[in-house]
Every structure is written in structure tokens, then in C-alpha cells.
N, C-alpha and C positions, 0 to 999 in steps of 0.2 A: 416657678418654683418647685423643676429636677434642678436645679441646680446647684440654688439652697440646703438642700439633702444628699445632694451629693457632697458635698464642702463641710454640711455637719458628720455625713460618717464620714470622712475623713481623717476631718478632723479628733472624730473619734474613738479612731481605733488608732491613730498614731501618739494621741494621750494617754489613752489607758490601758495599752498593752506594756508598758518602760514601765507603768505602776502596775500595772495585773504581777508583770514577777518579781519586784523587786518589795510589794508584802507576799508573797512568793516566800522568798526569797526569810524576812523576818522568818513568817512561819516555821517553817525549818527550825531557827536556830529558837524562834521560843522552845520547840519540842524535843530539839537533844536530851537527854541525863544531866546533862555536865553546866554549866555558866558553858557562856561561850564570850571569847573577849575577842573585840574587834581597833586596831586601831585607829583613831579619830580622823583619818586622814580619808580610808577606806571608806567607815563608816559613809564621808558624807559625799564624796563618790561614787554610791549607791543612790546617798538617796539625790544623786543629784540627775543619777543617772534612770530613775525611778519619774522624776517631774521635768525629767525632758524631753518630754510630749509637749507639758501645758505652755517651757518655756522657749520652744523653737517654732514652733505650732502657731500656739496659742497668742506666741507675741507676733509675730509674721501676718497674722491674721491681722489681728486688733493696726498695725500698719497699713496694711493693703487695704483696710479699708478706713483708715485716715485722709491716708495719701491719695485715698476716689472718691474724699467724699462720705464715704459711706452709698456710694454708687448700689451696689450690690446688695447693700445686707436691704439699704432700704424700699429702692423700686424691684427687684427680680429681674437686677436687665444680664447679664454676663456681658453681649456687645456692649456693651455703654463699662464696663470692666476692662475689655479687650482694647478698647480703645480708650480706654484712661493705663492700658500696662503700655501701648504702642507711643502715646506722646508724653507719658512719663518714667520711665524705664531707667536711666541715669542715674534721675534722684531716689527710685524706687529703690534700685542697689545700691546708694552710698545706704537711703535710709537702715537698709539692711544689715545692712556692714556693719553702718553703729552701732544697731541692735545686739547683732553677734559678738561686739568688743566690749559690748558692755557685759550680757548676760557672761560670755568666758571666762573676761575678765571678777566679773562677780564671786565667782565658779573655784580658776583660781586661787583667787583672794581666798575665801573662805579654808579651803578646805588646805591649807597651807598654816589658818589661823588651827586648823584640827592639830598640826597633826601629830603636838603633847599633849594628842588622850586619847584615852581608854573609854569606847563601851563596855562593860558588859551585859550580857543579853543572858536570861532567863536563869535571875540572880537575883536570891534574898538579898537584899540592903544588909539587913544585920550581919550573912556572916560574911559579908565583903566587907565592911569594917571590922571584924573581924579577926579577919585572916592581913587586913593594915596591921592593925595595932599588932599580931603573932611576925611578921615578917621583920618590921622597924627596932622589932626587940631583938628578933633576931641577930639584926646586923648591927645592933649595937648602936641604934638611932631609935632614944623613944619616942612619939614623937602627941601630941597637944591637937583634940577637938574644938575648938571655936567656933562652932554653929557647923555649918559645909563648908568651911580653913581644918586646913589642918597642919600646925606647924613643929618642926622642929628645933626652937633657935628662931627659924627664919620661914616666908612660908614658904610650905612644899606645894605642897596644890591644894586644888577640892573638888568635892563630892558631891554628886547629883546627882539621887535616892529620884525614880518614879514605882515606885512600888508596886502600882496597879500594874501597871508593863513588869513589873519587874525587870527592872532594867536600872545601870545604875553608869553613871557616867564620872571620872572620874580629871578633872580640869586643871593639867600641872600648870604651879608656875615658878618651881625653881629654877635656874640655869643647872641645874647640876643635873648634862643628859643624862649619862652614862647612868645615873642610880635612876633615873626612870627608866630605860633600857633595862636594869636590875630588877625592878620592878613592879615590870609587863611581863616577863621574863617566870617568872617567879610566882604567880598570880593567874599563868592558863594552869597549871597545875596544880594553886593549892587552895581557890575556889570551890569551898561541901555546894553538891546539889542541894538543893532542899526538900526532903522526901517522904513530905509529908504532906504535895500538895501539887498539882499539877499548875500550870503557867496562866489564868484565867487568857492571856490576848492573847493568844497562840489560834484558840477557836474566832478571835476572829479578825485579827489577821488572815487565814484560808479562807471566812468566808468574802473581804474584801475581795483577794485573789481570785477566787472562782467568779464573783456576777463581777469581774471589769473583762474574765474573757468572755465572761459569756454578752457582755457589752459589745470586747472583740465581736467576735465571731458577728452578733447580731446586724453588725456595720458593716463587716467583708462580705454578707451573704449580699446585704443594700445597694451596695456597690456593686458587687457580681452584676447584679438587675441591671445595674443603672445602665455601665457599662454595654451589658444588651442592647437596651433601646436603644444606646447615641448606635453605636453598630447598624 
């Protein structure tokens, strides 16, 4: 029973520590006085880091359980798991390597697709839309809105609002990368804050970060106690 609790606490600390930091970062962004524009690639990188513990440790643990025929989870026999590792070390290593390649490849591919995006945190969708209309009018390229799609002769971008969290994602569709850079540069300073209300998502994100911190502390204490018993 003790090895199972040890692995469970290690999983909790490994998975929840980066997630808590990610939620803390989001809470800080959503508590600022002004909207914050984050490039899509960096936004996805932060998300991947926040979920990194689940992707790496959780996936590794799942592979270990599969390769060992769930010896450890079903029988609670640490010796069986150790013997399985000695007998199947090469196949376990290949499995782990394949899993890392798939996960890292997926993360890199998804990150590359997000490079042409902008994420507005703590921003009212209506104010972002108004800022975009004013910007393209100043550039001499009036835009037409068709649902979430914005067009100026050809499709330029999609705007995906998440009003409950006051987050807006701009997904760039045009091949004009210089125009995207210009839009990003102008919007960093021109999207006004909403003076009428605070962001309701910030307290929930902060609560999640605190709960993750408490859980990590609890798991760390149990890990220390378990190591002391083993010694």
C-alpha cells in the first residue's frame, strides 16, 4: 500500500505544481488594469507547460501500467514492478521514447499553428472589435464582419470571444504577415480597459492556483514522510 501512496503523491506533486503556476499566471493577467495581448505561440507554450506534468508523468505511468500488465496497480507488488523493469527495460525505454516523440511532436505542431494568433486577456470583446474597426479604418482597409469571420476583400482573421472569461482570440487567416505584425503592435496599446467591472475569471483562477499549491504541499509532506519510513 505504501508504494502506491508514494507514486500517487509523486504524481500529484508533479502534475499540480506546473498547473498551479499556470493558473497563477492567468490570474495575474486577468487582474491587470489593462488588457494584455499574448502571441498565440507563447500562449500555447504556457498551456503546454501547465499541463506538462499530466502529459509526461501521467502518460509515463499509464505506459508503465500497460507494459507491466497492471502488476503494480492490481497487486500492489513493488517487487513485481521492479522485476518487470529488469526484464523489459529495452521495450519500456522504446515505449517511453515513442510516447515522448508523439507528445513533443504534437505540442510543437500545435504551437506552430498558433503562431498566427493573438490572445487578448482581460479584454471586453466589444471593445476589441471596436478597436479593430478603428485600426483598419486608419489603415485605409475597412473590414466587414461575417459572424466571427472578418473580411477585407479576402478573409483576414477570425475573432473568437469568450465573454465569461473576458478573453478574445484573434486567429489570422491572411498570408500578409506584415499586416499581422502591425495589427498586433497597434492593439497592444489601443484596446481600452472596461472601467465598469472586474474580471470574474480572476478569483476563480486564483482559487484554483491556491488549491493546487495546497495539494502540492500535502503531497510533498507525505512524500517526505514516506521517504523517512523507508530509511
